[in-house]
N, C-alpha and C positions, 0 to 999 in steps of 0.2 A: 539603521537596521537592528531589529530586535533579535537576539539570539537566546532562545529559551527552550527548556524542556518541561513538559507538563505531564504529571502523573496522577493516576487515580490511586487511592489507598484504601485498604480494608477499613471498615468502620471501627474494628477492634484496635486499630493502630493509631487512630486520631489522637487519643489522649497522650500516647507516647511521643508523637511528633510535637504536640503542644508543649509537653514537659521539656523536651530537648531544646526547643526554641526559647522557652521562658528562662531556661538556665543561662542562656546567652543574653538575658535581659532584652528580649525581643520587643519590638514596637507593635502597637495595634492601631488599626485605622479602619473606619467604616467607608466602604466604597459603594456608592449608589449610582448606577449607570443607566442611561437610556440609549437604545440602539435604533437607528433610523434607516429606512430604505424606501424604495418606490413601492407602490401598491403591488406590483408583480415581482418584487424582490430582485431587481436587476443587479444590485450590488452583491447580494449573497450568491447569486448564480455565478458571479465572476470572482468570488473569493475576496471580496472587499467588505470592510465593515467601517461604519462611522458612528461614533458615540459621543455623548456628553456625560461626563462623570464627575460627581462631587466626591472629592477626596478630603475627608475631614471638613475643613471650612473653605477649601478652595475648589474651583471648578477647572476642568481640563476638557478640551475638545480633541478627539483622537481619530486619526485616519490609519487604518491597517489594510494591508494587501498581502497576498501570497507572494512568496519568493521562490528560490530554486529548489528548496527542500523543506521538510517539516520541522527543521531545527531553527530556521530563521524566517522572519517576516519583515516586510517594510512597515515602519511605524513612524508617525509624525504626531507629536503632542504639541498643542497650542495652549499655553497657560492663560487662563482667563482671570485668575486670582480670586479674591473674595468678591462676591456679588450681592448687592442688597436684595435683588430679585433673581429668581432662577433664570439663567440665561436661556436663549433659544438657539437652536442650531443655526450656524451662519457659515455657509459654504464660501462666501466671499473672503473669508479668512485665508483661503488657500491661493489667493491671487498671486502671492509672491513665492509660490511653490510650483514651479513649472511642471515637474514630473507628476505631481498630484493633480494639477489642473488638467493635464493631458489625459490622465486616466479617467477623471470625472467627465470630461467632455466626450470621450469615446463611449462611455457607458450611459451617460444621462443626456447627451445632446447639448446643443448650444442655442438658446439658453438652457441651463441645467434644469432637468425635470425636478419637481418638488419631492421632498422626502417626508415620510410619515413615521411616527413612532410605531415600532413593531413589538418591542418587548423591553423589559427592565431587569436589571440584576441588583441584588442587595447582598453584600458580602462583608463579613468581618475578616480582615486580613491580619494575620500575625506574621511578622517578617523580621529577618535579621540578615545582615551582610557578612559573609564569611570570607576570610582571606585564605587562599589555597594556591600554593606554588606560584605566588606572585600575581595571581588573578583574584578579582573580587566577584563573588557570586552571591546574589540575593536569593534566599530561600523563603518562600511564602507558603503559608497554609491558608487557603481560602475556604471559608465555611459560610454558606448562605443559600440563596435560591435564585432561580430565574422565574420571572413572573410575566404572564400575559393577562389579557382581560379575562380569560376563561380557565387558565391552568397554571400550575407551578411545577418546578423540578428542582431537586436538591443539587447543590454544589458542595463538594468536599474534595479538594484536590491540592496537590503540592506542585508549586512552580519553582523551578530553578532558573534564574535569569543571569546571564553574563553581564556584569556591569563594567568590567575592565579585565583585559587579558585575553587568553586563547580559548577557542571553542573546545579544544581537547581537554583543557583543565576543567571546564564545565562538565564535560561528559564523564571524566574520571571521578570528579567529586560526586556527581549525581549517582554514579554506580554504587558508591558506598551506601547512600540513602536507600537505594532500591533493595539492596540485600538486607539492610537492617530493618526496614519497615514494610517489606513485601509490596513495593510500589509497582504499578505497571504503566508503561508508556501509553499516553493517550494524545493523539494529534488533533482531536476535535477541540476547537476553540469554544469559548463561551458564546461567541456570536453564532457559530454553527448550531450549537445546541439550542440557543434561544430561537433561532429561525425555525428549526424543526418543531419546537414546541408551539410556536405561533401558527404553524401550518397544521398542527395536529398529527405530526408524524414522529416516528421513533428513530428513524435512521435515514441518512442521505443515500442516494443511489450508489451502487457499487462503483469503485474507481477502476478504470481500465488503464492499460499501458499507454503512455504518451510517446510520441516519436522522439527519438534521440538523434541529434545532429552532431556527429563527431567531425573534426577537421583534420586534414592530413598532416598539419604541422604539430598536432598534439603528440606528446610522448605516450608510450604504451601505458605507463602507470597513471598518467592523467586521464587517459581514456577509461581504464578499468574503474577508476574512482567515479567518473560520471555515469558509467553503466550501473554500478552498485547504487548510486544515488537515484537513478531513474527507476530501478526495481523497487527500492524502498518507497518511493513516491506512490507506487501502485499497491504495495503490500500493506503499508501501515494503516491507511484509512479502513481497509477491509478487515484487517486484523483487529482494529478497535471495535468495529461493529460486532465481531465474533466474541471478543473478550467481554464486551458490554451486554452480551446476550440479546442483541437486537438484530442480528444478521438475518438476511434472506438468502435464498439459494445462490443468487448471483454473487453475493459477497464472498461466500465460500469458494465458488468457482474462480473468481478473480484473485483471491488470495493465493489459491493453488497455482494459477497461471503465473503470478508474480514470483512465487517461490521457485517454480520450474525455470523461469527466465534467469533468476539469480543463480540457481544451482548450475545451469548450463554455462553461464559466464564464469563462475568460480572454477568449474571443471576444465573448460577448454581454453580459458585465458589465464590459467594459473601461473604460467611462466612470464606473464607481462610485468610482474613485480615480485619481490621477495617478501612482501609484507602480509600476504594472505595467510590466514590462520586455517589449517585443515579442519579444525573443530567446527568452524562455521558450516561447512558442508554437512557434517553429521547432525548438527542441531537443526538445520533446515529440513533435512530428511525426516527427522522425528516429527516436526510440525506438520509436514506434508502428509505423512502417513496418518497422523491423528485426524486430519481433516478428510481423509480419503473415504471412509465408510459412508459418511453423510453425502459427500459429493457423488460417489459412485451411484447411489440410489437415485439421486436427482438426474444424473446423466442418462441412466437406463430408462427412466420415465420419459425423458425427452427424445431419445434416439431409437430405442428398441421396441418399447411397449406399443407406440402408435403403429408400427409395421405389423406387429402380431395381431393387434386389434383389427387391422384391415382385412385379415384372412380368418377371423374367428368372431364369435359372438360372446366371448368370455369377458368378464370384468376382472382386471388385475389390480388388486389393491395391496400396496406394501404396508407393513406396520409403520406407523409414523415414526420418523427418526427423531431421536432426542438431541436436537441441536445444542441445547444448553450444555450438554456434556463436553462439547468441544471448546467451550469457552476457557476451560482451565489451562490447556497448553498455551493459549495466546495471552493469558494474564499472568503467567508464571514468572517468577524472578529470572529463571534461566532464559526465557524468550526475550524479556526486556533487556537483559545483559547482552544477549546476542545482537539486538538492534543497536544498542549503544556501542558495541565493539565495531560494528560496521560503520557507524557514524564517525567513530574515532579514526578509523582508517581513512575515510573520506577527507577528514580535516588534518591528516598528518602532513608534515611539511617536507619530509625527505622524499624526493622523487628521482627515479632513474631517468636517463635520457634516451632509453632505447627507442628506436624509430617505430612508430605505430604500424606502418604499412607492412614491414617485414614480419612483425608479430602476428598480424591479422592473417597474412598468407600462410604462415606456418600453422596456425591454429585450425583454419578452415580446411587446409589441404589434409592435415592429419585425420580430421573427422570424416571428411568426404571420402578418403581412400578406404576407410573401414566400411562405409556404406556401399561403395562400389564393389568391394570384395564379396558382399552378401547378395548383390543383385542377381548373379547368374545361378546361385544355388538356393535362393530364398525358399522355394517350394520344398526342398529336401531338409531344411533346417528344423531342428526341434522347436516346438512352440515357444519355449523360453528364449531361444536365440532370435526367433522371428520378432518377438516383442522387444528384444534388445535393438534390433534394426529399427523398429518403430520409434523407440526412444531417441536413437541417434538422428533419425530424420527430423524429429521434432526439435532436438537440440540444435541441429544445423539451421533450422528455420529461425529459431530465436537468435542464434549468433549472427546470422545475416541481418536480421532486423536491427541489431545494434550498430552494425558498421555500414549499412546500406548507403549512407550519405557520402561515403568515400569513393564510390564508383559510379559510372554512368548509369542513370536510372533505367534506360532501356535494357542494358545487359543484365542488371539485377532482376528486373521484372520478368525477363525471358526465362531466367533460371527458376524463379519462384513459380512461374506458371507451370513448369514441369513438376516442381516439388509439391504443389498444393494438392493435386488429386492423389498422389502417393500418400500424403499425410492423412487425407480424408479416408482412404480405403484402410490404411493401417489403424487409424483411430477407431473406425467402426469394427474392424477385426478385433481389436482389444475390447470394445464394448460387448461384443458377443461372448467373450470369455468371462468378463465380469458379470454379465447377465446370467451365464450358465451357473456360476458360483452362487449368485443370489437365488436363482430359481430352485436350485437344489435344496436350499435351506427352507423354502416355503412350500415345496411340493407335497410334503407329508400332510400338511394341514389344509392346503388349498389345491385340490386336484387339477384345477385349470393350469397350474404352473407346470404340470407334466407335459401338457401340450406346448407350452412356451419353451420348455426345456428341449423338447424334440426339435422345435423350429430353429432355435439358435444353433444347435449342434449341426443341423442340416445346412445352415447358411455358412458356417465357418469355412469349409473347403472352397466354396464358390468365391467368397470374398478374398480368401488367401490367393486364389488363382488370379483374380483381377489385380490385386496388389502386386503380385510377382510380375505381371505383364507391364504394369506402369513403372516398376522399378527398373526394368530392362531398358526403358527410354533414357535413363541417366547415362552420361558418358563423361569421361575425363575431359573431353573437349568443351564441356559446358562450363568449366571452371573459369569464372570471370575475375577472380581475385589475384591471378598471377600474370 
């Protein structure tokens, strides 16, 4: 298992990193790698990479696959030694590795489908192994390029790999480098970047949330660690696309969904452990708000504008949003340190033994009671408190998604079937107010937005009434977690 953190660094800091490594009498080596896959990139689609790499005078064949989070990966190196002729890829070398053989047969069939060269990398690596708190950590500066038959892309990144010791030591040590050299965490591998270059693409599809399966015998603290890990698995790839200024609308949306999920967990499961830092919630809120303006405009284009166009002949064009501006919060030192702090908690060893089921019931009941309190008076609530209800309903949905595996599927689904239309009405209700705010900004220069403004204001009370009616369907008897 490879445990490693990869960072991008500003071009202005490359010389400083090199000087720091050279002061430690760092070694240098040229790494020339060839990456292989099927014609339709079956391996890449399943987060697997196979390469042949010349490391100085020696050759190594390497298999890599995704693991449970973005800090660690499955890796198996087969040393080929010095070769008089350049070796060819040989999948039969994995015959004595049952786990790898199983993965390859699942993906490539039996017999294994042939692999073709997809792209190459050529890197000069400057590296030194540091001792830190009893652990050994190799720091590498990789400077070079990815090459395909038609294109090239620059590589300039810092890797910190745990050679011996604890993952928390790796995180703490890396944190010092982040602050000193303004590094930002990048979970994209060279294999992913090379595969995109070979396909003529700039970015992988947005990453959505994956189902989490908690078990009843987990402690509450063990569960919250897995929940945070699950959220980071969604947030980090989308955050990297934004930081690298290649994000599409869906990356921004999924980053915000991941942050919402994580904020919900930190807020409503905070008593599951004493190790959560309140600062995390504040930092996540800042990132979420920074992404909000761009995402709001995309959401209104998708949800509200088509409805207005259906009853008018106007053309509604928003000024193009400058998505490059939102890269800075995601590539900042503060954000990278937040992610590292969350990883540090995931890998912490001290765990309470508080029973999970009791904590789940306590958390969900507390949140659900607040929602029920609003159901009978929703129509009379000020708009701000109506939106607070909306947030609570969404947070409840996220919290249930985390723990759904602990309860009978039919009971959970029955409750979610009631919650879903409420969430949809309240979500659209919020979109109408967001649209109102945006349309007011554009109405002075584009008169057609005056019509749109009138339309959304007229819709607000009708949607609020429908949401209120659906809310009244909720009952304390629906509670499946107690």
